[in-house]
C-alpha positions as CSV (number, residue, x, y, z in Angstrom):
1,X,36.3,12.7,-0.1
2,X,36.4,15.8,-2.4
3,X,32.9,17.8,-2.3
4,X,32.6,18.0,-6.4
5,X,32.8,14.5,-7.0
6,X,28.4,13.4,-7.6
7,X,27.8,11.6,-4.5
8,X,25.8,8.2,-4.7
9,X,23.1,6.8,-1.9
10,X,22.4,2.9,-2.6
11,X,18.5,2.0,-1.8
12,X,17.1,-1.3,-0.9
13,X,13.6,-0.9,-2.3
14,X,10.6,-3.8,-2.1
15,X,8.6,-3.6,-5.0
16,X,4.6,-2.7,-4.9
17,X,4.6,0.6,-2.1
18,X,3.8,3.6,-3.2
19,X,5.6,6.5,-3.3
20,X,7.1,8.1,-0.7
21,X,7.4,11.8,0.3
22,X,10.2,14.6,-0.8
23,X,11.0,15.1,3.1
24,X,13.6,12.0,2.5
25,X,16.1,13.9,0.6
26,X,16.5,16.4,3.7
27,X,17.0,13.8,5.7
28,X,19.5,12.1,3.4
29,X,21.3,15.5,3.5
30,X,21.2,15.4,7.5
31,X,22.6,12.0,7.2
32,X,25.4,12.4,4.9
33,X,27.4,15.5,6.0
34,X,27.9,18.4,3.1
35,X,26.3,16.4,1.1
36,X,26.6,17.9,-2.6
37,X,24.0,18.4,-5.1
38,X,24.0,14.9,-7.0
39,X,23.4,11.8,-5.0
40,X,21.0,8.7,-6.3
41,X,18.7,6.9,-4.4
42,X,15.8,4.0,-4.3
43,X,12.6,3.7,-4.6
44,X,9.8,1.4,-5.7
45,X,8.7,1.3,-9.2
46,X,5.3,3.4,-9.0
47,X,6.8,5.8,-6.3
48,X,7.7,9.0,-6.4
49,X,11.3,9.0,-4.4
50,X,13.4,9.1,-7.4
51,X,11.7,11.7,-8.5
52,X,11.9,14.2,-5.4
53,X,14.8,13.2,-5.2
54,X,15.3,14.4,-8.5
55,X,13.6,17.7,-8.4
56,X,15.8,18.1,-5.2
57,X,19.1,18.3,-7.6
58,X,19.7,14.4,-6.7
59,X,20.8,11.5,-9.5
60,X,18.6,8.3,-8.1
61,X,19.1,4.8,-8.8
62,X,16.4,2.3,-8.2
63,X,17.2,-1.1,-6.6
64,X,14.7,-3.8,-6.0
65,X,15.6,-5.6,-2.9
66,X,13.6,-9.2,-4.1
67,X,17.2,-9.3,-7.1
68,X,19.0,-9.7,-3.6
69,X,20.2,-12.8,-1.2
70,X,22.9,-11.1,1.1
71,X,23.9,-7.9,2.7
72,X,27.5,-9.3,0.9
73,X,25.8,-8.5,-2.3
74,X,24.5,-4.6,-1.6
75,X,28.2,-4.3,0.0
76,X,29.8,-5.0,-3.6
77,X,27.6,-2.8,-4.9
78,X,27.9,0.2,-2.5
79,X,31.7,-0.7,-3.2
80,X,31.7,-0.8,-6.5
81,X,29.6,1.8,-7.2
82,X,31.1,4.2,-4.6
83,X,28.0,5.0,-3.0
84,X,27.9,7.4,-0.2
85,X,24.6,6.6,1.5
86,X,21.3,4.5,1.6
87,X,17.6,3.9,1.5
88,X,15.7,1.0,2.2
89,X,12.2,0.5,2.2
90,X,10.6,-2.5,5.0
91,X,12.7,-2.7,8.1
92,X,13.2,-6.3,7.3
93,X,12.7,-7.5,3.6
94,X,15.4,-4.6,2.6
95,X,17.0,-3.3,5.8
96,X,18.6,-7.1,6.3
97,X,20.7,-6.2,3.6
98,X,22.1,-3.4,4.6
99,X,23.5,-5.6,7.7
100,X,26.8,-4.5,8.3
101,X,27.0,-1.7,5.9
102,X,29.8,0.6,6.0
103,X,27.9,3.2,4.2
104,X,25.0,5.6,6.1
105,X,21.6,4.4,5.6
106,X,17.7,5.5,6.9
107,X,15.1,2.9,6.8
108,X,11.5,3.4,5.7
109,X,9.2,1.0,7.6
110,X,6.7,-0.8,5.0
111,X,3.9,-1.6,8.0
112,X,4.4,-5.4,8.0
113,X,7.9,-5.3,8.9
114,X,6.5,-3.9,12.2
115,X,3.5,-5.4,12.4
116,X,3.7,-9.3,11.4
117,X,7.7,-9.7,11.3
118,X,8.1,-8.5,14.7
119,X,6.2,-11.3,16.3
120,X,8.7,-13.9,14.5
121,X,12.5,-13.8,17.1
122,X,14.5,-14.3,14.0
123,X,13.0,-11.7,12.1
124,X,12.7,-9.1,15.4
125,X,16.8,-9.5,16.3
126,X,17.7,-8.6,12.8
127,X,15.2,-5.3,12.5
128,X,16.7,-4.6,15.9
129,X,20.2,-4.7,14.7
130,X,19.3,-2.7,11.7
131,X,17.8,-0.3,13.2
132,X,20.0,0.7,15.8
133,X,22.7,1.5,13.1
134,X,20.5,3.2,11.4
135,X,20.5,7.0,11.0
136,X,16.6,7.4,11.1
137,X,13.5,6.0,10.0
138,X,10.4,6.9,8.7
139,X,7.3,5.4,10.0
140,X,3.5,6.6,8.1
141,X,1.4,6.6,11.3
142,X,2.0,7.5,14.9
143,X,0.9,4.1,15.8
144,X,3.6,2.4,13.6
145,X,6.1,4.5,15.2
146,X,4.5,3.8,18.6
147,X,4.5,0.0,18.4
148,X,8.6,0.3,17.2
149,X,9.7,2.3,20.1
150,X,7.8,0.0,22.5
151,X,10.4,-3.1,20.8
152,X,13.1,-0.8,20.7
153,X,12.9,2.1,22.6
154,X,16.6,3.3,22.2
155,X,15.5,4.1,18.6
156,X,12.0,6.8,19.8
157,X,13.9,10.0,18.9
158,X,15.2,8.6,15.6
159,X,11.6,7.5,14.1
160,X,10.0,10.4,12.3
161,X,6.2,10.2,11.4
162,X,5.8,11.0,7.9
163,X,2.1,10.2,6.0
164,X,2.4,8.4,2.9
165,X,2.4,10.1,-0.7
166,X,0.3,8.8,-3.3
167,X,-0.1,9.8,-7.0
168,X,-2.9,8.2,-9.5
169,X,-2.5,9.0,-12.9
170,X,-5.4,6.4,-14.9
171,X,-5.2,5.5,-18.1
172,X,-7.5,7.4,-21.1
173,X,-7.9,4.4,-23.2
174,X,-8.4,1.6,-20.3
175,X,-11.4,0.1,-21.6
176,X,-13.8,-1.3,-18.8
177,X,-16.4,-2.6,-20.6
178,X,-13.8,-5.5,-22.4
179,X,-11.6,-5.5,-18.7
180,X,-15.1,-6.6,-17.6
181,X,-15.7,-9.5,-20.3
182,X,-12.2,-11.1,-19.9
183,X,-12.9,-11.6,-16.1
184,X,-16.6,-13.0,-17.2
185,X,-18.4,-10.1,-15.0
186,X,-21.8,-9.4,-16.7
187,X,-22.0,-5.7,-16.8
188,X,-25.0,-5.1,-19.6
189,X,-27.1,-3.6,-17.0
190,X,-27.7,-0.2,-15.2
191,X,-27.5,-1.9,-12.3
192,X,-24.0,-2.8,-11.6
193,X,-21.9,-2.6,-8.4
194,X,-18.5,-3.8,-8.4
195,X,-16.1,-3.4,-5.4
196,X,-12.5,-4.1,-5.8
197,X,-10.3,-5.4,-3.0
198,X,-6.7,-4.5,-4.5
199,X,-4.5,-6.3,-2.4
200,X,-1.0,-8.9,-3.1
201,X,-2.6,-12.4,-2.6
202,X,-1.0,-13.5,0.9
203,X,-2.3,-13.8,4.3
204,X,-1.7,-10.7,6.2
205,X,-4.3,-8.7,3.5
206,X,-6.7,-11.3,4.3
207,X,-8.5,-11.3,0.8
208,X,-11.1,-14.1,1.5
209,X,-12.3,-12.2,4.5
210,X,-15.9,-10.8,3.1
211,X,-15.4,-13.4,0.2
212,X,-18.8,-16.1,1.6
213,X,-20.9,-12.1,3.0
214,X,-20.5,-10.9,-0.9
215,X,-21.1,-14.0,-2.5
216,X,-24.4,-14.2,-0.2
217,X,-25.0,-10.5,-1.1
218,X,-24.9,-11.1,-4.5
219,X,-27.3,-14.3,-4.7
220,X,-29.9,-11.7,-3.7
221,X,-28.8,-9.1,-5.8
222,X,-27.1,-10.3,-8.6
223,X,-25.7,-7.0,-9.6
224,X,-23.5,-7.2,-6.7
225,X,-19.8,-8.2,-7.3
226,X,-16.6,-8.2,-6.0
227,X,-13.6,-8.3,-7.6
228,X,-10.0,-9.4,-6.1
229,X,-7.2,-7.7,-7.7
230,X,-3.7,-7.9,-7.5
231,X,0.1,-10.0,-8.1
232,X,0.4,-13.9,-6.4
233,X,3.1,-13.0,-3.4
234,X,2.5,-16.2,-2.1
235,X,1.7,-18.7,-4.8
236,X,0.4,-21.5,-1.6
237,X,-1.8,-18.9,-0.8
238,X,-3.4,-17.6,-4.1
239,X,-3.8,-20.9,-4.8
240,X,-6.0,-21.5,-1.6
241,X,-7.5,-18.2,-3.0
242,X,-8.1,-19.7,-6.3
243,X,-10.0,-22.4,-4.8
244,X,-12.2,-20.5,-2.7
245,X,-13.0,-18.0,-5.2
246,X,-14.4,-21.0,-7.6
247,X,-17.4,-21.6,-5.1
248,X,-18.2,-18.1,-4.6
249,X,-20.6,-16.8,-7.3
250,X,-20.2,-13.0,-7.8
251,X,-16.7,-13.1,-6.3
252,X,-13.6,-12.9,-9.1
253,X,-10.3,-13.5,-8.8
254,X,-8.9,-10.8,-11.1
255,X,-5.9,-10.5,-13.1
256,X,-3.2,-7.7,-12.3
257,X,-3.5,-4.5,-14.2
258,X,-0.6,-2.0,-14.7
259,X,-0.9,0.8,-12.2
260,X,-2.5,3.6,-14.6
261,X,-4.9,0.8,-15.4
262,X,-5.7,0.2,-12.3
263,X,-6.3,3.6,-11.2
264,X,-8.5,4.0,-14.5
265,X,-10.1,0.5,-12.9
266,X,-10.9,1.8,-9.8
267,X,-12.3,5.2,-11.0
268,X,-15.1,3.2,-13.1
269,X,-15.9,1.0,-9.8
270,X,-18.4,1.2,-7.3
271,X,-16.5,1.3,-4.2
272,X,-12.2,-0.1,-3.1
273,X,-13.1,-2.2,-0.4
274,X,-9.8,-3.5,2.2
275,X,-9.7,-6.2,4.1
276,X,-6.2,-6.2,5.7
277,X,-5.2,-7.9,9.3
278,X,-2.6,-5.2,9.4
279,X,-1.5,-2.1,7.0
280,X,1.2,0.5,7.8
281,X,-0.9,2.8,5.3
282,X,-2.9,1.7,2.3
283,X,-1.9,2.9,-1.0
284,X,-5.0,1.4,-2.2
285,X,-7.2,3.4,0.1
286,X,-5.4,6.5,-0.2
287,X,-5.7,6.2,-4.1
288,X,-8.9,5.6,-3.9
289,X,-9.8,8.8,-1.7
290,X,-7.9,10.4,-4.7
291,X,-9.9,8.8,-7.6
292,X,-13.1,10.2,-5.0
293,X,-13.8,6.6,-5.0
294,X,-15.9,5.7,-1.6
295,X,-13.9,3.6,0.8
296,X,-14.7,0.0,3.2
297,X,-12.4,-1.1,5.5
298,X,-11.4,-3.2,8.1
299,X,-11.2,-1.4,11.2
300,X,-7.4,-1.7,12.0
301,X,-4.8,1.0,13.3
302,X,-3.4,1.5,9.1
303,X,-6.8,1.8,8.8
304,X,-8.2,4.3,10.8
305,X,-5.3,6.5,10.6
306,X,-7.1,7.5,7.5
307,X,-10.1,7.0,7.4
308,X,-12.8,9.1,9.5
309,X,-15.6,6.3,9.9
310,X,-19.4,7.5,8.5
311,X,-17.0,10.8,6.9
312,X,-14.6,9.7,4.6
313,X,-15.5,6.3,4.3
314,X,-16.6,3.4,6.6
315,X,-14.8,1.2,9.3
316,X,-16.0,-2.5,10.0
317,X,-14.7,-5.0,12.8
318,X,-16.4,-7.9,11.2
319,X,-18.6,-8.4,8.2
320,X,-21.7,-8.7,10.0
321,X,-21.3,-4.9,11.6
322,X,-20.4,-4.0,8.3
323,X,-24.0,-4.7,7.4
324,X,-22.7,-5.1,3.7
325,X,-25.3,-8.2,2.9
326,X,-28.0,-5.4,2.7
327,X,-27.6,-1.9,0.3
328,X,-26.4,1.1,1.9
329,X,-26.2,4.5,0.3
330,X,-23.8,7.4,1.1
331,X,-24.5,11.2,2.2
332,X,-22.3,13.9,3.0
333,X,-21.1,13.2,6.5
334,X,-22.5,10.1,6.9
335,X,-23.8,6.3,5.7
336,X,-27.3,5.1,5.9
337,X,-28.2,1.9,5.4
338,X,-31.0,0.3,3.9
339,X,-33.1,-3.0,4.2
340,X,-32.4,-5.3,1.3
341,X,-32.5,-4.9,-1.6
342,X,-32.1,-0.6,-0.9
343,X,-32.5,2.1,-2.8
344,X,-29.4,1.8,-4.7
345,X,-27.6,5.4,-5.7
346,X,-25.4,5.8,-8.8
347,X,-21.9,5.5,-8.3
348,X,-21.2,9.4,-9.7
349,X,-23.8,10.2,-7.1
350,X,-22.0,8.6,-4.5
351,X,-18.7,10.7,-5.5
352,X,-20.3,13.6,-5.2
353,X,-21.9,13.2,-2.1
354,X,-19.7,11.2,0.0
355,X,-16.5,13.3,1.3
356,X,-13.4,12.1,-0.1
357,X,-10.0,14.4,0.9
358,X,-7.6,14.8,-1.8
359,X,-4.4,13.5,-0.3
């Protein structure tokens, strides 16, 4: 194969993941001998993998794994367009499409693959076969690598740990008050505290975990609201969420927003909440930190890997331990609880006092 011909790298990417590090272009170079300056890879719609590879001199092509049903479709794509390598995001959802691939490929763990899909024997077998053939794999955290290596010991040496990268770009034209008005959230007083829970509506994200606690808090302090925002990934579960929220005063199911508008909404909220059962590495938490917004997250390995309790955020194991029923205020390196009704601080004060690391 002539090194003068532009090389192409096809990727099976999941939609909805955040941006990926530039390290992958180097991995692709090691994966494909004599990789020329032109190659293509895919990435999630809101990610930066493609931009990173472009910056390294490659041309990149994005393909969404949800558009394909079988490995044969990807095989036809890669042979017709003469791709030379592939990069898949999510060991099962993306990786399953690369079974029997004739071109070399790498894998980026998503989180639910190693944390949840591994519990299903059929999916575990598929993921094991894919990982065996992969030239490299990327885990966002050491914990995620260890979970994968415990299941597939022979793959340990090919799994690299690389934290997820994010990029925030809040819209300058986002109308915060119209957004609240459309969501029927009253914000006509200075005492207004909106917590945002950002997630795709599926069971592993457990968005109902704090609904009752927040609703009870709202009854005692009407300034407190919880907004759940994200795509309806699981239609059946989404219906359950809608029914639950209808009966929970102070809790709102908000319409999905374009990323720039979502970042603008995060910048205006009081804090970002995460209640997932498991995470690879939450982009919502990283983005909130980048926007200097406080984060309150369930104490799971993926969240504990990026939050230092009581310094860069608050980790909780259950709603009661969280003590979210009472007011709270943040101070540098500490989080203090106040007896209800609590002496609330303005969001600007919270942002200036809480140590939020730049990612």
